DRENPA-3360 file (N, C-alpha, C; in nm, 2 decimals, always signed):
BEGIN
1 = MLYAIIGR = +0.09/-0.11/+0.00/+0.00/+0.00/+0.00/+0.09/+0.12/+0.00 ~ +0.04/+0.23/-0.06/+0.11/+0.35/-0.06/+0.07/+0.44/+0.07 ~ +0.17/+0.52/+0.11/+0.15/+0.60/+0.23/+0.21/+0.74/+0.20 ~ +0.14/+0.84/+0.24/+0.19/+0.98/+0.23/+0.25/+1.02/+0.37 ~ +0.37/+1.05/+0.37/+0.44/+1.09/+0.50/+0.46/+1.24/+0.49 ~ +0.39/+1.31/+0.57/+0.39/+1.46/+0.57/+0.46/+1.51/+0.69 ~ +0.57/+1.57/+0.67/+0.65/+1.63/+0.79/+0.64/+1.78/+0.78 ~ +0.61/+1.83/+0.91/+0.60/+1.98/+0.92/+0.72/+2.02/+0.99;
9 = DRPESLSQ = +0.80/+2.12/+0.93/+0.92/+2.17/+1.00/+0.88/+2.25/+1.12 ~ +0.97/+2.25/+1.22/+0.95/+2.34/+1.33/+1.02/+2.47/+1.29 ~ +0.98/+2.58/+1.35/+1.04/+2.71/+1.32/+1.19/+2.70/+1.34 ~ +1.26/+2.78/+1.26/+1.41/+2.80/+1.28/+1.49/+2.67/+1.27 ~ +1.44/+2.57/+1.18/+1.51/+2.45/+1.17/+1.59/+2.44/+1.04 ~ +1.60/+2.54/+0.97/+1.67/+2.53/+0.84/+1.82/+2.49/+0.85 ~ +1.89/+2.53/+0.95/+2.03/+2.48/+0.96/+2.04/+2.33/+0.99 ~ +1.95/+2.28/+1.08/+1.94/+2.14/+1.10/+1.90/+2.06/+0.97;
17 = RRATRPAH = +1.80/+2.12/+0.89/+1.76/+2.06/+0.77/+1.88/+2.05/+0.67 ~ +1.95/+2.16/+0.65/+2.07/+2.15/+0.57/+2.18/+2.05/+0.61 ~ +2.20/+2.05/+0.74/+2.31/+1.95/+0.79/+2.27/+1.81/+0.77 ~ +2.14/+1.79/+0.78/+2.09/+1.65/+0.78/+2.04/+1.60/+0.65 ~ +2.04/+1.69/+0.55/+1.99/+1.65/+0.42/+2.05/+1.54/+0.35 ~ +2.19/+1.53/+0.35/+2.25/+1.41/+0.29/+2.20/+1.28/+0.34 ~ +2.19/+1.26/+0.47/+2.14/+1.14/+0.53/+1.99/+1.12/+0.49 ~ +1.92/+1.22/+0.49/+1.78/+1.21/+0.45/+1.76/+1.16/+0.31;
25 = LERLRQLQ = +1.84/+1.23/+0.22/+1.84/+1.18/+0.08/+1.88/+1.04/+0.05 ~ +1.98/+0.99/+0.13/+2.03/+0.86/+0.12/+1.92/+0.76/+0.15 ~ +1.84/+0.78/+0.25/+1.73/+0.70/+0.28/+1.63/+0.70/+0.18 ~ +1.60/+0.81/+0.12/+1.50/+0.82/+0.00/+1.56/+0.74/-0.12 ~ +1.69/+0.75/-0.14/+1.75/+0.68/-0.25/+1.73/+0.53/-0.23 ~ +1.74/+0.48/-0.11/+1.72/+0.34/-0.08/+1.58/+0.29/-0.11 ~ +1.49/+0.37/-0.08/+1.35/+0.35/-0.12/+1.33/+0.35/-0.27 ~ +1.40/+0.44/-0.34/+1.39/+0.46/-0.49/+1.46/+0.33/-0.55;
33 = DAGRLILA = +1.57/+0.30/-0.50/+1.64/+0.17/-0.55/+1.56/+0.05/-0.54 ~ +1.48/+0.04/-0.43/+1.39/-0.07/-0.41/+1.26/-0.07/-0.49 ~ +1.25/+0.04/-0.57/+1.13/+0.06/-0.65/+1.00/+0.10/-0.57 ~ +1.02/+0.15/-0.45/+0.91/+0.18/-0.36/+0.87/+0.33/-0.35 ~ +0.96/+0.42/-0.40/+0.94/+0.56/-0.38/+0.85/+0.61/-0.50 ~ +0.74/+0.68/-0.48/+0.66/+0.74/-0.57/+0.71/+0.89/-0.61 ~ +0.72/+0.96/-0.49/+0.77/+1.10/-0.51/+0.82/+1.15/-0.37 ~ +0.90/+1.25/-0.37/+0.95/+1.31/-0.24/+0.99/+1.45/-0.27;
41 = GPHPAIDA = +0.97/+1.54/-0.17/+1.03/+1.67/-0.19/+0.97/+1.77/-0.08 ~ +1.04/+1.88/-0.07/+1.00/+1.98/+0.03/+0.90/+2.07/-0.01 ~ +0.84/+2.14/+0.09/+0.75/+2.25/+0.07/+0.83/+2.38/+0.10 ~ +0.86/+2.46/+0.00/+0.92/+2.59/+0.02/+0.84/+2.68/+0.10 ~ +0.90/+2.76/+0.18/+0.82/+2.86/+0.27/+0.77/+2.97/+0.18 ~ +0.82/+3.00/+0.06/+0.78/+3.10/-0.02/+0.76/+3.04/-0.17 ~ +0.69/+3.12/-0.25/+0.67/+3.07/-0.38/+0.79/+3.08/-0.48 ~ +0.88/+2.99/-0.45/+1.01/+2.99/-0.53/+1.07/+2.86/-0.53;
49 = ADPGEAGF = +1.13/+2.82/-0.64/+1.20/+2.69/-0.65/+1.32/+2.68/-0.55 ~ +1.39/+2.80/-0.53/+1.49/+2.81/-0.43/+1.45/+2.91/-0.33 ~ +1.40/+2.87/-0.21/+1.35/+2.97/-0.12/+1.46/+3.04/-0.04 ~ +1.59/+3.00/-0.06/+1.70/+3.06/+0.02/+1.68/+3.05/+0.17 ~ +1.70/+3.16/+0.23/+1.69/+3.17/+0.38/+1.55/+3.16/+0.43 ~ +1.45/+3.17/+0.34/+1.31/+3.16/+0.39/+1.29/+3.01/+0.43 ~ +1.36/+2.92/+0.37/+1.36/+2.78/+0.40/+1.23/+2.71/+0.36 ~ +1.20/+2.61/+0.44/+1.09/+2.52/+0.40/+0.99/+2.50/+0.52;
57 = TGSLVVAE = +0.87/+2.47/+0.49/+0.77/+2.44/+0.59/+0.75/+2.30/+0.61 ~ +0.81/+2.21/+0.54/+0.79/+2.07/+0.56/+0.83/+1.99/+0.44 ~ +0.79/+1.86/+0.43/+0.82/+1.77/+0.32/+0.71/+1.67/+0.30 ~ +0.71/+1.61/+0.18/+0.61/+1.51/+0.15/+0.69/+1.39/+0.09 ~ +0.66/+1.28/+0.14/+0.71/+1.15/+0.08/+0.59/+1.06/+0.05 ~ +0.58/+1.01/-0.07/+0.48/+0.91/-0.10/+0.56/+0.78/-0.14 ~ +0.54/+0.67/-0.06/+0.61/+0.55/-0.09/+0.53/+0.43/-0.05 ~ +0.57/+0.31/-0.10/+0.51/+0.18/-0.07/+0.57/+0.12/+0.06;
65 = FSDLHAAQ = +0.48/+0.08/+0.15/+0.52/+0.01/+0.27/+0.42/-0.11/+0.29 ~ +0.46/-0.21/+0.36/+0.37/-0.32/+0.38/+0.25/-0.29/+0.46 ~ +0.26/-0.19/+0.55/+0.15/-0.15/+0.63/+0.18/-0.03/+0.70 ~ +0.08/+0.03/+0.77/+0.09/+0.16/+0.84/+0.21/+0.16/+0.94 ~ +0.23/+0.04/+1.01/+0.33/+0.03/+1.11/+0.47/+0.05/+1.05 ~ +0.49/-0.02/+0.94/+0.62/-0.01/+0.86/+0.64/+0.13/+0.81 ~ +0.54/+0.20/+0.77/+0.55/+0.34/+0.73/+0.59/+0.43/+0.85 ~ +0.52/+0.40/+0.96/+0.55/+0.48/+1.08/+0.69/+0.45/+1.13;
73 = AWADADPY = +0.74/+0.33/+1.13/+0.87/+0.29/+1.17/+0.98/+0.36/+1.08 ~ +0.95/+0.36/+0.94/+1.04/+0.43/+0.85/+1.05/+0.58/+0.88 ~ +0.93/+0.64/+0.90/+0.93/+0.78/+0.93/+0.99/+0.82/+1.06 ~ +0.97/+0.74/+1.16/+1.03/+0.76/+1.29/+1.19/+0.76/+1.29 ~ +1.24/+0.68/+1.20/+1.39/+0.67/+1.18/+1.45/+0.77/+1.08 ~ +1.37/+0.86/+1.03/+1.42/+0.96/+0.93/+1.51/+1.05/+1.00 ~ +1.62/+1.08/+0.93/+1.72/+1.18/+1.00/+1.67/+1.31/+1.03 ~ +1.56/+1.36/+0.96/+1.50/+1.49/+0.99/+1.43/+1.48/+1.12;
81 = VQAGVYAE = +1.36/+1.36/+1.14/+1.30/+1.35/+1.27/+1.41/+1.34/+1.39 ~ +1.51/+1.26/+1.37/+1.61/+1.25/+1.46/+1.68/+1.38/+1.50 ~ +1.69/+1.47/+1.39/+1.77/+1.60/+1.42/+1.67/+1.71/+1.47 ~ +1.54/+1.67/+1.48/+1.45/+1.78/+1.53/+1.40/+1.88/+1.42 ~ +1.42/+1.84/+1.29/+1.37/+1.93/+1.19/+1.22/+1.94/+1.19 ~ +1.16/+1.82/+1.20/+1.01/+1.82/+1.20/+0.95/+1.84/+1.34 ~ +0.84/+1.93/+1.34/+0.77/+1.94/+1.46/+0.67/+1.83/+1.48 ~ +0.62/+1.79/+1.37/+0.53/+1.67/+1.36/+0.54/+1.59/+1.23;
89 = VQIKPFIK = +0.50/+1.47/+1.23/+0.49/+1.39/+1.11/+0.35/+1.32/+1.11 ~ +0.29/+1.33/+1.00/+0.16/+1.27/+0.98/+0.18/+1.16/+0.87 ~ +0.11/+1.05/+0.90/+0.12/+0.94/+0.79/-0.02/+0.90/+0.76 ~ -0.05/+0.90/+0.63/-0.18/+0.86/+0.58/-0.18/+0.76/+0.47 ~ -0.27/+0.66/+0.47/-0.27/+0.58/+0.34/-0.30/+0.67/+0.23 ~ -0.25/+0.63/+0.11/-0.26/+0.70/+0.00/-0.30/+0.61/-0.13 ~ -0.39/+0.66/-0.20/-0.43/+0.58/-0.33/-0.40/+0.67/-0.45 ~ -0.30/+0.62/-0.53/-0.26/+0.69/-0.65/-0.36/+0.67/-0.76;
97 = VMPA = -0.42/+0.78/-0.81/-0.52/+0.77/-0.91/-0.46/+0.82/-1.05 ~ -0.39/+0.93/-1.05/-0.32/+0.98/-1.16/-0.18/+1.02/-1.14 ~ -0.09/+1.02/-1.22/-0.11/+0.96/-1.36/-0.12/+0.81/-1.34 ~ -0.18/+0.75/-1.44/-0.20/+0.60/-1.44/-0.08/+0.53/-1.47;
% end
């Protein structure tokens, strides 16, 4: 099943996000290499591809997991969670309709 993992950044977390990004991306690459990653990316704090010092308000990952517990365990071990970048993480089952 697919799950949407929605992380909401805590205020003033841009420096932790930048420092932890390589480890976060490596975990996403592992999902991609396993054919389980549908999409992933951050939410810029402003309407710009590169928000600079405005930073980000969170991130979205849509990936395949065996069940909600597996998705939760993966999210709990995310480097952004461990570094305190995210104030909260929400996980929801997701049904991909388009593109087919």
